[in-house]
C-alpha positions in Angstrom: 0.0 -0.1 0.0 1.5 3.3 -1.0 0.9 6.2 1.4 -0.3 9.6 0.3 1.5 12.7 1.2 -0.1 16.1 1.4 3.0 17.4 -0.3 2.4 15.5 -3.4 0.3 17.1 -6.3 -3.6 16.4 -5.8 -5.4 14.6 -8.3 -6.0 16.6 -11.5 -2.8 18.8 -10.4 -2.6 22.1 -12.0 0.3 23.6 -10.3 1.9 25.0 -13.5 -1.4 26.7 -14.2 -1.6 28.1 -10.6 2.1 29.4 -11.1 1.3 31.2 -14.3 -1.8 32.6 -12.7 -0.1 34.0 -9.9 2.4 35.8 -12.1 -0.7 37.2 -14.3 -2.4 38.3 -11.1 0.6 40.0 -9.6 0.9 41.9 -12.9 -2.8 42.8 -12.9 -2.5 43.9 -9.4 0.3 46.3 -10.0 -1.6 47.7 -13.2 -4.9 48.2 -11.2 -3.0 49.9 -8.4 -1.5 52.4 -10.8 -4.7 53.0 -12.6 -6.5 53.4 -9.2 -3.9 56.0 -8.3 -4.8 58.2 -11.2 -8.6 57.5 -11.0 -10.8 59.8 -9.2 -13.4 62.7 -9.4 -10.8 65.2 -8.8 -8.8 66.9 -11.4 -5.5 65.4 -10.3 -3.5 63.7 -13.0 -1.2 60.9 -12.1 0.5 61.6 -15.6 1.3 65.3 -14.7 2.6 64.3 -11.4 5.0 61.9 -12.8 5.9 64.4 -15.3 6.9 66.9 -12.7 8.9 64.3 -10.5 10.9 63.3 -13.6 11.6 67.0 -14.5 12.6 67.7 -11.0 9.7 70.2 -10.4 7.9 70.3 -7.1 4.5 68.6 -7.0 1.5 70.8 -7.0 0.0 71.0 -3.5 -3.3 69.5 -4.4 -1.6 66.5 -6.6 0.5 65.8 -3.5 -2.5 65.7 -1.2 -4.7 63.9 -3.2 -2.1 61.2 -4.6 0.0 60.6 -1.6 -2.3 61.5 1.5 -5.7 60.2 0.1 -5.4 57.7 -2.6 -2.2 55.9 -2.1 -3.1 54.9 1.7 -6.6 53.9 0.4 -5.1 51.7 -2.5 -2.8 50.0 0.2 -5.6 49.4 2.7 -7.9 48.1 -0.1 -5.4 45.9 -1.3 -4.8 44.5 2.2 -8.5 44.3 3.0 -9.3 42.3 -0.3 -6.6 40.0 0.2 -7.4 39.3 3.7 -11.0 38.5 3.0 -10.2 36.4 0.1 -7.6 34.4 2.1 -9.7 34.0 5.0 -12.6 32.7 2.7 -10.1 30.2 1.0 -9.0 29.0 4.5 -12.5 28.7 6.1 -13.7 26.7 2.7 -10.7 24.3 3.0 -11.3 23.8 6.7 -15.1 23.1 6.3 -14.6 21.5 2.9 -17.7 23.6 1.6 -17.5 26.2 -1.2 -20.2 28.3 0.4 -18.0 29.0 3.7 -17.3 32.5 4.3 -15.2 34.3 7.1 -18.3 35.4 8.7 -19.4 32.0 9.0 -18.0 31.7 12.4 -19.4 35.0 13.7 -16.0 36.8 13.6 -18.0 39.6 11.3 -20.9 39.8 13.8 -18.4 40.2 16.7 -16.5 42.9 14.9 -19.6 44.5 13.9 -20.8 44.7 17.5 -17.5 46.0 18.7 -17.9 48.9 16.2 -21.4 49.7 17.2 -20.6 49.7 20.9 -17.6 52.4 20.2 -19.8 54.5 17.9 -23.0 54.5 20.3 -21.2 54.3 23.7 -17.9 56.2 22.9 -19.2 59.3 24.1 -19.7 57.9 27.6 -15.9 57.4 27.9 -14.0 59.6 30.1 -12.4 62.6 28.2 -9.0 61.3 28.9 -9.6 57.8 27.6 -11.5 59.0 24.6 -8.6 61.2 23.6 -6.1 58.3 24.2 -7.9 56.3 21.7 -9.2 59.1 19.3 -10.4 57.8 15.8 -8.7 54.4 16.5 -11.6 53.6 18.9 -13.8 52.1 16.3 -11.1 50.0 14.7 -9.7 48.7 18.1 -13.3 47.8 19.4 -14.1 45.9 16.3 -11.0 44.0 16.1 -11.3 42.8 19.7 -15.0 42.1 19.3 -13.9 39.6 16.5 -11.2 38.1 18.7 -13.7 37.8 21.5 -16.1 36.0 19.5 -13.3 33.7 18.1 -12.5 32.9 21.9 -15.9 32.0 22.9 -16.4 29.8 19.9 -13.4 27.9 20.8 -14.7 27.3 24.3 -18.0 26.2 23.0 -16.7 23.8 20.2 -13.5 22.3 22.0 -13.8 19.4 24.3 -11.1 17.3 25.9 -8.5 19.1 23.6 -10.3 18.7 20.3 -12.5 21.1 18.2 -15.6 20.2 16.5 -15.9 21.9 13.2 -19.4 21.3 13.0 -20.0 22.6 16.4 -18.1 25.7 15.5 -20.2 26.1 12.4 -23.5 26.0 14.5 -22.2 27.9 17.3 -21.1 30.6 14.9 -24.5 30.6 13.6 -26.1 31.1 17.0 -23.6 33.7 18.1 -24.0 35.8 15.1 -27.6 36.0 15.7 -27.1 36.8 19.5 -24.5 39.5 18.5 -26.9 41.0 16.0 -29.7 41.3 18.5 -27.4 43.2 20.9 -26.3 45.4 18.1 -30.0 46.2 17.3 -30.8 47.1 20.9 -27.9 49.5 20.8 -28.9 51.0 17.4 -32.3 51.7 18.9 -30.5 54.5 21.4 -28.4 55.8 18.7 -28.5 59.6 17.7 -29.1 60.5 14.0 -25.5 61.4 13.4 -24.4 57.9 14.9 -26.9 56.2 12.8 -25.5 57.6 9.6 -22.2 56.6 11.0 -23.5 53.0 11.6 -25.2 52.6 8.2 -22.0 53.9 6.2 -19.7 51.5 8.3 -22.2 48.8 7.8 -22.1 48.8 4.3 -18.5 49.0 4.0 -16.0 51.8 2.8 -12.4 52.6 2.5 -13.1 56.4 2.6 -11.6 56.7 6.0 -8.2 55.1 5.0 -5.3 57.1 6.0 -1.6 56.4 6.8 -2.3 56.2 10.7 -5.2 53.7 10.5 -3.1 51.9 7.8 -0.1 51.5 10.2 -2.4 50.2 12.8 -4.2 47.6 10.8 -1.7 46.5 8.1 0.6 44.5 10.5 -2.2 42.2 11.7 -3.4 41.7 8.1 0.2 41.2 6.8 1.1 38.7 9.5 -2.1 36.8 8.7 -1.5 36.8 5.0 2.3 35.6 5.1 1.4 32.9 7.6 -1.6 31.6 5.5 0.4 29.6 3.1 2.0 27.5 5.7 -1.6 25.9 6.0 -1.7 24.8 2.6 -0.2 21.2 3.5 -2.7 20.8 6.3 -5.9 22.0 4.3 -4.9 19.8 1.3 -4.6 16.8 3.8 -8.0 17.8 5.2 -9.7 17.5 1.9 -9.2 13.7 2.2 -11.1 13.9 5.7 -9.7 14.3 9.1 -9.2 10.6 9.6 -7.0 10.4 6.4 -5.2 13.4 7.2 -4.2 12.1 10.7 -3.0 8.9 9.0 -0.6 10.9 6.6 1.1 12.6 9.7 -1.1 15.7 9.8 -1.8 17.2 13.2 -5.4 17.9 12.5 -6.3 19.9 15.6 -3.3 22.1 15.2 -4.4 22.8 11.7 -7.9 23.6 12.6 -6.7 25.8 15.5 -4.3 27.9 13.3 -6.8 28.0 10.5 -9.6 29.5 12.4 -7.2 32.1 14.2 -5.5 33.1 11.0 -8.9 33.6 9.4 -10.1 35.4 12.5 -6.9 37.7 12.5 -7.3 38.7 8.9 -11.0 39.0 9.1 -11.2 40.9 12.4 -8.6 43.6 11.1 -10.1 43.9 7.8 -13.6 44.5 9.1 -12.3 47.0 11.8 -11.0 49.3 9.3 -13.4 48.9 6.4 -16.7 47.9 7.7 -18.8 44.8 6.3 -17.8 44.0 2.7 -19.6 41.0 1.4 -19.0 38.3 -1.0 -15.1 38.8 -1.4 -14.5 35.7 0.7 -16.8 33.5 -1.1 -16.6 34.5 -4.7 -12.6 34.8 -5.1 -11.7 31.5 -3.9 -14.3 29.7 -5.8 -13.4 31.4 -9.1 -9.7 30.5 -8.4 -10.8 26.6 -7.8 -12.5 26.6 -11.3 -9.3 28.3 -12.9 -6.5 26.4 -11.4 -7.9 23.7 -9.0 -8.1 23.1 -5.3 -4.6 22.9 -4.3 -4.1 25.3 -1.4 -0.3 25.8 -2.3 -1.6 28.2 -5.1 -5.1 29.0 -4.0 -4.1 30.7 -0.9 -1.4 33.0 -2.8 -3.7 33.5 -5.7 -6.8 34.2 -3.5 -4.7 37.3 -1.8 -3.8 38.6 -5.2 -7.2 38.4 -6.8 -9.0 39.5 -3.7 -6.9 42.6 -3.7 -7.5 43.2 -7.6 -11.2 42.8 -7.1 -11.5 45.2 -4.1 -9.6 47.9 -5.8 -11.7 47.7 -8.8 -14.9 47.8 -6.6 -13.5 50.8 -4.8 -12.9 52.5 -8.1 -16.4 52.0 -9.1 -17.6 53.3 -5.8 -15.5 56.4 -6.0 -16.9 57.4 -9.4 -20.2 55.9 -9.8 -22.2 58.7 -8.0 -19.4 61.4 -8.0 -19.0 63.7 -6.2 -20.8 61.5 -3.5 -19.4 58.1 -2.8 -21.3 54.6 -3.1 -20.5 52.3 -0.1 -18.1 49.7 -1.5 -20.1 46.8 0.1 -23.0 47.8 -2.1 -20.8 47.1 -5.1 -19.6 43.8 -3.9 -23.0 42.6 -3.1 -24.4 43.6 -6.5 -21.6 41.6 -8.0 -21.1 38.7 -5.5 -24.9 38.0 -4.7 -25.8 36.6 -8.2 -22.5 34.8 -8.3 -23.5 33.4 -4.9 -26.7 32.1 -6.0 -25.0 30.5 -9.0 -22.6 28.6 -6.7 -25.7 27.6 -4.6 -27.7 26.3 -7.6 -24.6 24.6 -8.9 -24.0 22.9 -5.8 -27.5 22.2 -4.6 -27.3 18.3 -5.2 -24.3 18.3 -2.9 -25.9 20.3 -0.3 -29.1 18.4 0.1 -29.4 16.5 3.3 
């Protein structure tokens, strides 16, 4: 009997295609970022700014502010958020062995949302010294810790005698999300009109608040999660065979499950903290890549990060200009595109999903 190693190519291996796709997506991301830098409702021209720089002329004040202080941090934030959501989706789909899994499936999004709502609605009750210490960091910090506390609660519920039940975690995540949404609803009832506007815009998702300090606060968490995620590829490939089979080929299944959930929670919590609720990126991107280059997580995780960044930058470009000079929440754009695709995935897999 020949042992199967998770390091060996999966059936129908398309590693060469995955490698080529990674190069193509990296190039696409670079081009998309450059186009996004020069894309907007203002009269700022990237070509003019580059010409001035090459000629040794000082950039105009408007060009410098728009390009370097507004658009550039927004592009970097959008790329990191899109990559984090997409990689989290790929990790969760691999863990649950279900193409409909999403980072919000374990309640991380609901926990982060409740944290943000607490900060927006009750932030005014904090002592002035404490409120001044956090400043505008209050909402992102509260959202991030809300997601983390939800993850810790799920672990306590789903873990027994040192083993975590994925099925229990899934059901507990649905229950916790419902409870947290109910608590959030009670808080919204006491919100002022101004707070309601903030909550609505935050809940629909936006990169409008991106700036260098916020990027500096959230980027390290997202980058660490993104850099660590590829190390899960071997374990997730083995889990595709089932937990028992994965254990037989030397995979420490419980460790893989722990690290997969914590990685997805960190990436999703940090992304939601700075961008609000952006739906469907975590479902659509990994599924598209499975169709294009197969289920091998060695390339799926890397390519999900690249394509997720491209998708969110394109969606952000649309949100900035579709109703200029106003701005369309980016969550509306991703929902309009991702909702029909999600239904297509559901219909395509309904034979598998029927109990």
